[in-house]
N, C-alpha and C positions, 0 to 999 in steps of 0.2 A: 663482245665481238663487234666492236665498232672500229672503223678506220677513220680517223679524224685528221683533217688538215685545217689548222686554224679553228674556225667555228663551223659546226655542222657535221652531219654524218654522211659519208659517201655510201651510196647504194649501187648495186649492180642488178638490173632487172627487178627492182623492187625488193631485193634481199640485201641484208647487211653484208658487206664484203667479207667479214670474218666468217660468216656461215658458208658463203659460197666457196671461199678459199678452203675451209676445213673439209667440205664435201669433195672438192676437186682433188685435194691432196689424198684423201682416203681412197677415192676411186682410182686415181693415178697409181698409187702405191700397190693396190691390189692387182691392177692390170699389168704393171711392169713385172711383178713377181710371177704372175700366171704365164705371161708371154715368155719369160726366161725359162721356166720349167718346161713349157711346151717345146721351146726351141731345143733344150737339152735332150728331151725324149726323142725328138726328130733326128738329132745328130748321132746319138749313141745307142748301142744295143742294150738290152736289159742287163746283161752281164757287166758291161762297161759302166752302166748307170749305177748299179749296186756298189761298185767300187768308188766311183767318182762323186756321186751325189752327197754321201755323208761328209766328204771333205768340203764340198761347196757349202753345205749347211753350217759347218763349223766356221768357215770363212765369212758367211753372212752374219752369223752371230757376233763374231769378233768385229766385223765391219760396222755393225749397228752400234757397238760400244765405242769404238774409235771415232766413228762419225758423230756421235752425240757429244763426245768430248771436244772434238774439233769444231763442231757447230757452236758450242758454248764459247770457245775462244774467238770465233769469227764474229759472233754477235757483239762482242765488245768493240769491234771495228765497224759495226753497222750492218743492217740487213741487206744492203746492196751487195756487199762483198760476199755474204753468205749465198745470195741468189746467183752471183756470177760463178762462184766455185761449184755450186750444185749444177748449173748449166754446163760447165766445163766437164764435170764428171759424167753427166748424162751423154754428152757428145762423145767422150772417150769410150764409154760403154757401147754406144751404137756402132762406132768404128770397129771396136774389137769384135762385136757380134758378126759384122760383115766379114772381117778377116777370118774368123774361126769358121764361118759358113763356107767361105771360099776354099780354105785349105784342108778341111776335114774330108777324109775319104769315107764314102758310105759303102756299106756292104751291099752287093747286088741282091743277095737273098733277102735282106731286111727291107730294101725298097720295093722288091717284088711283093713281099707279104703285105707291106703297107698300102700298096696300090689296090689290093683286093681284100679289104677288111670285111669280116663277117659281122653284121650288126647283132648287137645283143638283144635278146628277147626282154620283155618287160620284167623288171625285177632281177635280172641277171647281174646287173652292176653291183648290187648289194651282196649277192651271193658270191661274186668273184672276190670282193673285198673280204668277206667273211672267210673264204676258203684259203686266202693267202696271208700268212702271218706278217709278212713285210708290208703289204697294203693295209692290214688292220692296224699295225703300229703307226703308220703314216696317218691314217684316219683319226686314230686316238690322239696323236700329237696335234693334228689340226684343230680338233675340238678343244683340247687343253689350251692351246695357244689363244684361241678365240675367247675362252672363258677368262683366262688370265688377263688378256688385253682389255676385255670389256670391264671386268672388275677394277683393273688398274686405272682405266680412264675415269670410271665413276668415282673411285676413292680420291684420285688426284683432283678431279673437278670439285668435289666436295671440300677438299682441303683448300683449294684456291679461293673458293667463295668464303669460307670461314676466315681465312687469313685476310682477305680484303675487307670483310666486315669488322674484324678486329683492328685493322690498320686505319680504317676510315669509318668509325661508328657514326651512324645517323645519316650518312650519304646514301643516296639511292643507287 
């Protein structure tokens, strides 16, 4: 995880840039997805969400696959091109979110209910998830995704280290 230019290692606030970048990307990815789903739940009723959110999930999965293929093609042209295209996609998404927010009509009853929410008592959040099959499946999917992601990163990291040791034996 070193970023080198010529001779020496560049650091940012005493950390190697690779570590800071990895942490920033992880936090950014988590926050963007959380903000997207929060925005979606603010815009749509539960009935609309149950119809629309699975379609969005399929699109996100396909987008991850197509995006990784496209990123591989772009890396052949250099990391600057990859960063420029990523920034352009992020700007397009921000503009689309503003447009959708502006043109979406909200139900007056939904906004009135949202203005006066009843707070949950201690432990009621887990009870609410356990009582609703839809929420339970989402929670199980979130746990499964995190387990697969963690195991995949661990196995891939181990593979990279072993491949590096085989390619460059004796190098530190």
